[in-house]
Each structure stands twice: as C-alpha cells, then as structure tokens.
N, C-alpha and C positions, 0 to 999 in steps of 0.2 A: 504493499499499499504506499503510494507516494504521498507526500505532504505538500500543500500549495499555499503560497502567500498571494493574496489578491491585492493588487496595487491600483489605486485610482488617484488621478490629479483632479482637483475640484476648485471651483470658485462660484460662490453664490448659487448653490444647487439645492437649496432647502426644499424645493418643490418635488424633487425626484430622487434625492440621495437615499432616503429610507427605503423607498420602493426597490431600488437597485440592490442594496445590501441585504434587505429582507429576502429577496428572491434567491440569493446565492449563498447566504451565510452557512447553511447546513453542509455545503459541499467543499468549503475551503477551511484551512486550518489557521489562517492568520489574515487579518485585514489591515492594510497600510493605506492611510489617507494622507496625501500631500496637498495642503491648502495653499493656494497661490494668491490669497488676499481677499477672502470673503468678508462681506459686510453684513450678511444676513445670519441665519441660524445654522448654516452648514456645519461649522465645527462642533456646535452643540449636538447636532443630530449624529454626526460621525462618532462622537465620544460615547454614545449609547451602544455602539457596536464594537468599538475597539479603543484601546489605550494608545494605539500606534497612530497618533495624529500629529503631523509635522507641518511647520510653516516653511514656505519657500517664496523668496522674493521674485516676483514675476519679471522676466527679462525678455518677453516677446519671443520665446523659443520653446515650443512644445517638447522637442526631443530632450532638451536639458532637464526639463521638469520630469519627464518620464524616467530618464536615467537616474535622477535623484531619488524618485519614488522606489525604483527597483533596488537601489543601494540599501534601503532600510529593510528589505525582505530578509527573513531569517530561515525560511524553509528551502528545501532543495529545488523546488519548482516555483516559478513565478507566473501568475496570470494577471492580465490587465482587462479592465472594462472602463467605460465612461459612465458618468453618473446617470445619464438618461438611457442606459441599457438595462436589460433584465434577462434572466434565464427563466424560461417557462418550466413548469413542473416536470415535464418529460425530459427536458434538457438537463435539469438538475440531476435527475436519476441517471442519465447517461454519463454525466460528469463524475458522479460518485462511482459508477461502474468503471469508468476509465481509470480512476485513481487506483483501483485494485487490479487492473489488467494491463496497464501500460508497461511496456518493456523499458527497462532502465537504459537501454541503448538509444531510445528516442530522445532527440535533442529539442524538438519543437513540435507543437501540435496545432493544426489549423482547425478553424471552425467557420461555419457559414455565419454571415452577418446580414440579417434580414433588415432591410432599410425601408421598404414600402410594402403596402398590402392592398389586396383587392377588396371588393365589397363583402366578401365572405371571410375576410381576415387571413387569407392565405398570402404568403410572400409573393410580391410581384417584381421585386428587385432585390438582389442580394450580391454580396461579394464575399470572398474568402480572406480571412486574416489569420495570421499566426497569433494565438492567444495565450499559449502556455509554453514556457521555455525552461530548460535546465539552468539554474542560476550559476552553476560552476562553469558554464560555457562563456559567460561574460558577454552575451549578445548586447549590442548597442543600438539605441534609437538614433535616427538621423532626421534632420529637417526641422526648420523653424515652424513650418505650418504643414499640415497633412503629413505628419511624421510617420516613419515606417521603421519597423524593427528588422534589422538585417540578421537573417538566420541562415544556417547551413548545416550540413551533416545528415543525420538520420531524421527524416521528417515524416510525420504521421498526419493523415488527413481524416479527421474524425467526422462523425455524423451529428455532432452537437451544434446547436445554433444559438447565437446571441441575438436577441431581439432589440432593435432600436425603437424607443418610444419617446420621442422628443415632445416637449411642451412648447407650444407656439406662444411665447410671451415677449418676443422682441429681444431676447437675451443675446447680446453680443452679435448682432446681425452683421456688422462690418468688421469684426475682430480680425478674421483671417485676411481680408482684403487690406486692412490697415497695416498689418505686419508686412505684407508684400510691398505695399507702397513705401513703407519706411525703408525696407531693404533696397528698393529701387532708388530712392532718394539719396541713400548713403553710398551708392555705387557698388553694392555687393554683387558678386557674380552669381547669376542664377544657374543652378544646375538644370539639366533637361527636365527633371521632375518639377522643379520650381516653375519653369516656363509653362508646363502643362497645367499645374494647379493654379497658378496665377491667372491663366487664361480661363480656367473654369470659374474662378471667383468673379472675373470680369463679366463672364456670361451670365452668372447668377444675378448680377447687378445691372444687366441689360446694357452693358457697354460693349456692344457687338463688334464695332470696328476695332477697338483696342483688343478685344479677345481674339479676333482673327489674326492680328499682328503677332500675338504671342503663341497661338496655335501653330502658325507657320514657322515661327522660330524653333518651336519644339520639333516639328517634322524635319526641318533642315538639319538638326543635330545628328539625325540618323542613329540615335542612341536609345530610342524608346523601345519598350517591349511591344510585341505585335498587338497585344491586347490594348495597350494604351494608344497605339497608332490607329487602330480601327475605331476606337471610341473618339479619337480626335477627328477623324474623317466625319463621323456622325455629327459631332459638335460643330464643325465648320459648316456642314450642310445646314444645320439649324440656324447658325448665325447669318448665313447668306439669305436664307428664307426670311428671317426677321428683318433683313435690310432690303427685301424686295428684289433679290437677284437670283431667281429660280434656276437659271442656267448653271451658275457656279454651284448652287446647292446640289443639283443633280450630278455634276461632275465629281463632287466629293463623296457622294454615296457610292458611286462606282469605283472611286479610288480606294475605298476600303477593301476591295477584293485583291489588291496588290499585296496585302499584308498577312494573308493566311486563308485558311478554310473559311468559306462564307458563314458568318455567324447568323443566328436567327434574326437579330435586329437588322442586320444588313439586308438579309433576304426580304424581310417585311418592307423595308424602305424601298427596295427595288420593285417589289410587287406592287406597292402603292403607285409608283411612277407609271407602271404599265396599266394599272387599273384606271388611273386618271386619263390615259389615252384610249381607254376602252379596248385595250389589247388583252382580252380576257384569258386567252390560252397562255400567253406569256406570264400573266399575273399568277395563274394557277401554278405554273412551274416553280416560281419563286416562293409562293406561300407554302407549297408542299415541301420545298427544300427547307424552309424555316422549321417545320415540324420534324423533318428527318434529321436535321442537324442539332437537335436538342442536346444541350451540354450537361455533363456531370462534373462537379468539382471545378468548374471554371472560376477564374478569379472574379469575373463580373458576369452576372446573369440578369438579363432583362426577361424575367419569366413570362411576362405577357406576350412577348414576341415568339415564344415557342409553345404557347398554349392557345388562349382564346382569340388573340388577334388574327393569326393566320386561319384558324377555323372559321371565324366570323366572315373574313374576307373571301374565303373559299366558298362559303355558302352563297355569297353574291356572285362570284365569278362563275361558278358552275351553273347557277341559275341562268345567267346571261348566255351561257353556252348551250342551254337547253337540256342540261343534265340535272333534272329536278331531284331525282332520288339522291344523287351525290351531294347536291347542295343542301338537302335536308339533313343528310347524315352529318355534315360538317357543322351545321347549325346546332344539332343536338350535342355534338362534341363540345362546342363552345359553351353550351348550357351546363356542362359538367363543371366548368370553372366559374361561370357567372350565372347561377340559376335564376336570379331575379332581375336580370338585365332587360330593359324595355325593348331594346333592339332585337334581342333573341326571341322575345315573346311575339313581337310584330312579325318576324320571319316565320315563326312557328305557325301562326295563323295563316300567313300567305302560303307556306308550303303545304299545309293541310288542304287548302282549297285547290292548289295546283295538282297535288297528287290525286285528289278526288276526280278532277277533270281528266287527268292522264289515264286513270283506271276506266273511266267511262268511254274513252276513245279507243281503248284496246279491244 
C-alpha cells in the first residue's frame, strides 16, 4: 500500500476548498495546502482538514508555487489538485484500489481531467494529466502560467478521473493573461508552450488578431506536439471565422491533417464544411470517420465530436441522400448521448413519418 501526500496551491477559495478536500480526504494520507495570499476564509477552512498549511508569497509563477507545495510533502507519492476539482465517489474507490495495487516501479500516474459536461452530466471535454508522482524522482513543475509537471520513466495511465467544477464568480478572470502581458513587457523569452497558451488567453478575451499572431509564432517554432499543433489549427480557424475571413478559416481546418491521424474534431469540422455546401456524400464520409477515429487515453478529447455531433449530422446527411433508415439509426444513436435534446426529438418525429411513408410505398 503506497502513501500519498495531496498538495494544493490556493488563494481565496472559500467557496470550493471544503468540497474538494471532503471529496478526496479518505483516499490520501496527508494534505498540504500552500496559500498564496488569501483574504477570505480559505486558510481557516484548510486548517479543519490539515495542520500542513503554509504561506507563500505570490511571484506570478505557478510552477514555483507548485514546486514549493511539493517540497512540504512527506509521503513517498505526491498528488496534486486544484481547489475547484473533486473526485467523485467511484473515482475515490478507484484511487484507494490503486494505492494497494500500484507497482513500486511506476514513477507517475495519469488521470482523465473532465472539464465540461453535456446535459446528462457526462464528460464532453477532457484531457489527461499526470496527477501522482514518486517524490524521490524529484519531478519538477515548469511554466509561469499553465504549468506542467515534467515526468518520465515508468508511466501508468489509470482509469481514475478528476472532475473540474468551477464556480463562475469572476474570480481572477484576467490573472493568466496579466502574467503573460507582464512577461511580454519585461522582455522575457516565450517558450513554444508560452506562445500557445498566451494565444489561447488572447482568444478567450476575444483579441483574435493578437491571438492569430501568437498562434502563428507557435506553429513556426516547429517544436509543438502534434496534439497542440492540431488544436492550434482549430483555434486559428475559429479566430478567422470570428474576424469574418471564412477562406482562411477553412484552410486551417484542412491544415490540421498535416499533423497526424485525423482527429474526431477535425473530421467534424471538415464534415461541416461539406454539409454547408450540400455535398452530403462527402459530409457523411467525414462524420463516419469522426466516429471511427474515437480516441482512448488521448491527451485532449472533445467527446462531443466522437459521439452525438457526428451522429446528429449523419442523421441529416443520410436523410438528404434518401437513406431514411440509416438517418434514423444515427438519430437514435445521438439520442443515447443526448436523450432530451429538442433537435433529436424533432428528427424522431420526422423520421417516424418518413419511415411510415416508405413502408406504404413498398
């Protein structure tokens, strides 16, 4: 049985911290809280769960804070979460089982990180992050913003998920952007990762022309992972659409195919382009490919693009091609993911009538 120190860095998290710690306390052996300057009840709440509450002067650098928090851990394995994360009951059970079954040869354990959810509460967007590491390996966090933990060696991909449940209270909406702007003003050299995440922040703040500039700088470094390059193509397409330049938007969708196997999101985007042209046979090819290329343990998963979106669009496309039964089948497949969706109910009524007419004509 391994022992785990849970480490969090926090600031003004009184609304969510207890929820996070309550969800995971039974599965960890130590809780370490590093407070970076709270002015609310965060430290008071933290002290009801642990005596290991430390102060850290904020220096606009998340990796430095993460590394400091890890330095206080006393158990052989270290796990990290954010205050607005939780582990659901089934995932806590999986974590407890992992503690008793994990090979001592494993250096780092990854988990799914569920970021967004559909109307049924199922994950619609997720990424994988390394969440547990052996302390004696001395793994280090890097990056002022959107920090990452550099791991290597024996890696294990678990079926445990961390669920992100943010509270929309306007909390530090510009914090990450401000850090990048300060880095830029002080003349700091941006790594390829910085270029990408700065562009993402600019996009989130609807500064699309500036975002395009930094996405292109990132692409030109030729040092990005294929996953990041593909997502960058998608982001560039969205930026150009927001600026009213559809030709450039389309070019960047197809550019994503240069960086690896077509991902479900790329397939859906291309399928949409053909659907807009009423090229239904071509649209069906790409939507079918989106389903066929469903990914397991991918770093980033847009779950909607490998489930209900292609099925719903195939319902439309096959109907337009006169393939009523197949269109109906895909509509019902979409319903398994979005059972209460009004579009699916409308289609269901339509297909019921069309199938009735088809039967009468046979």
